[in-house]
N, C-alpha and C positions, 0 to 999 in steps of 0.2 A: 222889807218887802213893798213894793208899791200896788196901789187898787188894782192895776192894769193887769200887772203878775199874777193876783190873787185870782181875777176874772179868768185869766188864760188858762192857769189850774185847774179851775174847777172846772172849765167848759172841756177841758182836756178829762179830767177825772170821768166826767159824766159822758163823754163821748166815750172812753173805754169801756165805761161799763153797759152801754147801751148796745156795742158792737158785741162784748162777751156775752151778755144776756141771750142772744140769739143762737147760742153753742150749747145753752144749759135750759134745762126743763123749768117751767112754773116762772115766777115774778122774781126779780131781783138775782137772780144768779149773775156770778161773775166768774167766766172761765182763765183759769191760771193754773201754772205749775200742773198741768194734764189731769185738772180737777174741777169740779163746779162748787162754788163758794157761794155761801148763803148766811146773810145775818137771823140768826134764831130769835125767839122770842124770849123776852126775858126768863129766867128761870127754866128754861128750856135746855135739852142735851143737844149734843149734836147728833148722836144717833136718831134721836126724835126730829130733828131736825130735816137729815137728809130723808129720813123713811118719809115725813110729809110730803116730799118731793118725789118720791119713787126711786131715791137713790139707797147706797149704802155709805157709812163714813169710809174715808181713807185718809188716815193721818198725814198730816203733811206740817211742818214747824217751818212758817215765812221768816221767822227770825225779827230780830230788832232793825236790818237794813231796808226791807221792803214788807213791812207790816200790811196785812189784806184789808183790816176795818176800814182805813180812808175810802178804798175803792169800794167796799160794800155800801158804804154810807154817800160816798159819791163828793165829800169832803174831808177835810182834816178838821178832827173833834177840838175842842179849845182846849184839853188837856190831853197831852203824852204821859203816861207814867211809865215806871221801870217793869221790865218784862216779869210775867209773875207765874202764868201756868203754860202747860204743855200746847193750850187754845187760847187764842186772843178772845180778851173781856171788854166789851165796851158797856158802860154804866150810863145810861141816859138819862137819869135824874141829874146827873151832872156834867154829861158831857165829857166826860174823859174814858179814857181805855188803856188798857195795859197788851203790850206786843206779848209776844210767845217765844218760849224758849225751850229747848230739849228733855230739860228738866226740870218739873216744877220744885215751887217754893213747898217748904211743909205746911203752911197757914192756907195754900189752895184748899184742902179737905181732898184732894183727886189723889187716892188710893187705889184705884182700879185700872181699867180698860178707860183710854183716854175720852172715847164715844159715848161714857155713862157720867162723865162728869157733870154736873149744872151747879150755878151760883145763883141763888135769888134775885141778886140785885145786877147781873149780866146777861146782856145779849152776847152770844159767842159768834166769834166768827167761824163757821163750818166746813171745814174741805169734804166735799162727797166726791162719791165715784162718777166720773165721768163719762156718760154714753158714747159720746163720740171723741175718744181720746185724740191727741194731738199724734200727726205723722211721727214716727223716729227721725232722730237728727239726722242731717244728710249725712254724715260720716258714721253711722250706727254699722253698716254693712263693711267700711275698710278694713283693711289688713291690721293686725295690731301694729303699733300702739296709735296708729289713726282712728283708731274705734273708740279711744277712751275720751271719755267728758271731763275737762277740766272744769275746776271751779266748781265742784259738785261731790257732796258727801251723801251718804245713806246712811243715817242715824238708827241707831237700837230702837228709841223711843218705847222702850216695855214692850216692845213685841215681833221686831223684825230680826232679830238675830239668830244665828243657828250657835250650836255649842257643840263642838267637836274636841276630838283629840289631835293637837295638833303638836305634839311632842318629836314628831318626824321633821318639824320645819322650823321649829321655836321653841326657845328656852325662856325667853324673858319679855315682859308687856303684857302677858297674858293676865286674864280675868282672873283677880284675886289671886295672882301669882301660881295660879294653877294651868299648867298648859296641857293636862289632858281633858279639860273640860273648858273651853275656852271660845269667844267672836273672835279674838284678836292675838295679836303678836309682833312684835318686832319683826322688821322685816329692811334687808340692806338695799331693796331694789323693789319698785311697782310691778316688776315682771315677777316676781317671787310671789307676790299677792296673785296675778292673774293665772298664773301656772296652776296654783294649787285651789285655787277655785275652781278651776276645770277638774281636779281630781276627785274633789268632794261633790257627791250627789247630792244633798242637801242644800249646797251652795247655788244661787240663781245671781248672785250680784257680790262686788265687792269695792270697797273702798280706801284707798290710800292716802294716808297724809301725816301730820304731826300731832302727837297729845304726849304731854308731860315730858317735851324736848327731846322725843325719839319717832321714828318713821315708823308708822305701825301700820299693819294689816285688817281688815275688818271683813268678815264674811257675813253674809246676809242672806235672808229666805225670800225676798222681794225687795222691789225700789219704793216701796210705801213711805220709808222715812227720809226719802232724798231733800236734800235743800240746798241752796247754794252757799257754798264756802269757800271762800279763798285759800290757794294753798292745797286744796284737795283734790283726788282724780278719783274717780268712779267708772263702773262697767258693768256689763251683763255677763255671766258665764263665758258664753262665747267668744269676748274678746279678749283674746290669750295670744302668747306665743305659739309658734306652732309646736305640738307635742312631740315628743322624742320617745323612740321606740324603745320598751322597757328591755328588749334582750341588749341594745345598744347600750345602755345605762350600766347594766348588769356587768357587760363584758369591761367598758372602760374603767369599772370600779376594781375589778378583779385584776386587770392588768397593774392598775396602781399599786396593789398589793404584794406583788412579786417580792420586793425587797422584805417583807416582814413575814414569808413563809418559815423561816428559819427561828422566828421568834425574836424578842426584844434583841436590839442591836443598836450600832451607831447608824446604822442605814433605817430602822425601824424603833425609833426609842419612845413612841407615844403609843403605849397598848391601847390606851382609851378610842385615840383617832381612829387607829388599825379595826378595833372592834366595830366600831361605828360603821366604817366603811365597810365592813363584812356584812353587816345588818342590812346597808343600803343596798349592796350587790345580790344579797340572797334573796331580798324582797323584790326586787326587780326581774329578777331569775324567774321567781315564782309565779310573777304577774305574767312574765313573758311564756312561760310554758304550759299554763292552767289550757287545758282542752287540747294542747297539741302534742303534748309527752305521755307514755304509757303511766299507767299506775304505779308500777314499781319504780320507776324512776321519780315521780313527782313523790313518793314514799322517803325515797334518798333525800330529795331537795327540803322535805318537812322535818327531816332527820336534822338535817345540820343546822337548819334554821332554829329548831329548838335547841339543839347544843349550844349554838352561836350566842343565841338570847340567856341560856343557864351561866354561860361564861361572862356573859356583860355585868350580870348581877355580881359576882363574885371571881374577881380577875385574880390571875398568878401567873409569875413568869414559868413557872414551872408548865402548867397547863397549854400556853398561851399556843406552843409549836403543835402541839397535837390537833386542837382546834382549826389550826391555820392548815393543817396537813388534809385535814378531812375535807375541808372548804373548797381547799385546791383541787383534791380528788376529784368532786363533781364537776366543777367550773373545765377542767382539763377535757373529760368525759365529754360535756356539751359543747366545749370550744368551738370545734366545727360549726354544727347547729346556730350558735350565737351569732358567728360571724356573717353565715347565710342570710340573717335577718336584714341587714341592711347596715349602712353605717352615713349617716346624714352629715350634713356640714355643720360645722356648729363654730363659733367665736368664741375662744377662749376668754376673752375680756367681757363678755357677757357676763352683768353682774347677778341675772336672773336665773343662770344654769345653777345645778348642784354642783359641789366643790369637785367631784371626780371628774365631770365633764370638762372641767376647767383646769384639770392636769394636778388637783390636789387632793390629799385625802381629807375625809368629813373631820369636822372639829369633834371633840369629846361629846357633845351635846346631840348634833343634828348635823346635816349635810348642807344647809346654807348657811353655815356660822362665820364671820369673819375674824381671822384669828390674826 
């Protein structure tokens, strides 16, 4: 690198810092990633640094590709070392620094919340809440999938995930192999992630990308773990395909099950898939009927739901026709009402749709299962 290039780069960094400072309170603030960044005092935590500027800590991992410390210093330190903690660390006595990474190394001593970590020799690069956050991206209000932010991931970072029961949509790739309490699961399509986040109360944002050789969906309760990442996509809850009416979903699933009404046969060889599809149909029937049908009818719906769940726990060919007949009776009684609730146009090739809408029985485990 020539001396002229170094001078130009230094001038660019200084100009960037100067322009950014105008958007952040106090001295030395740099606006980036919808946050105000400050270089803390040696031995101070980021919670203390942000508080000194009248702000709160807002965790963000800039990562190794675009660390914040050179921007905070207005120059590149003499030595750049390996990524060490969740927060960037500059050691002024040696003019060296460590970039950050999502999961800290065990020898950092960082065992609590990121904002509480401090290291005596380090000046930390601290991400603080921005009092004047950037405007949302131009595509934020576009219909799905135009509202999806490509090249962006929302990390857990020890604080931003929600853990919920996702057994209705996933059976692999879950946290500690437990899909009853997980913030992630394998998903065949980004739209599956978007659709399901929209249905989970606590989910405010989602990310979709490759982890451990599989495409995974991640649910988050904020965008505070956001960082740039090639091959990933993220969006807020509102960025999702058009929601399908529960009555339509229930009717489609029940229609597919007609060949199974007589029990297990060549036309219905897989009881597990049939029962999973019945559970899907009844779940959406119950949601569609809530507050719209009389208590007596809802009592029948709840009864067949309980009987189907009990059969799923202990299946037998002998009892299968009995369960199917009871389920069919309630769907026949409500068939005209279900049909009156509307039937939207769908594309059977859309991989984000549950299997019954695509003309297939659910899998043995859930209704987004590719077999």
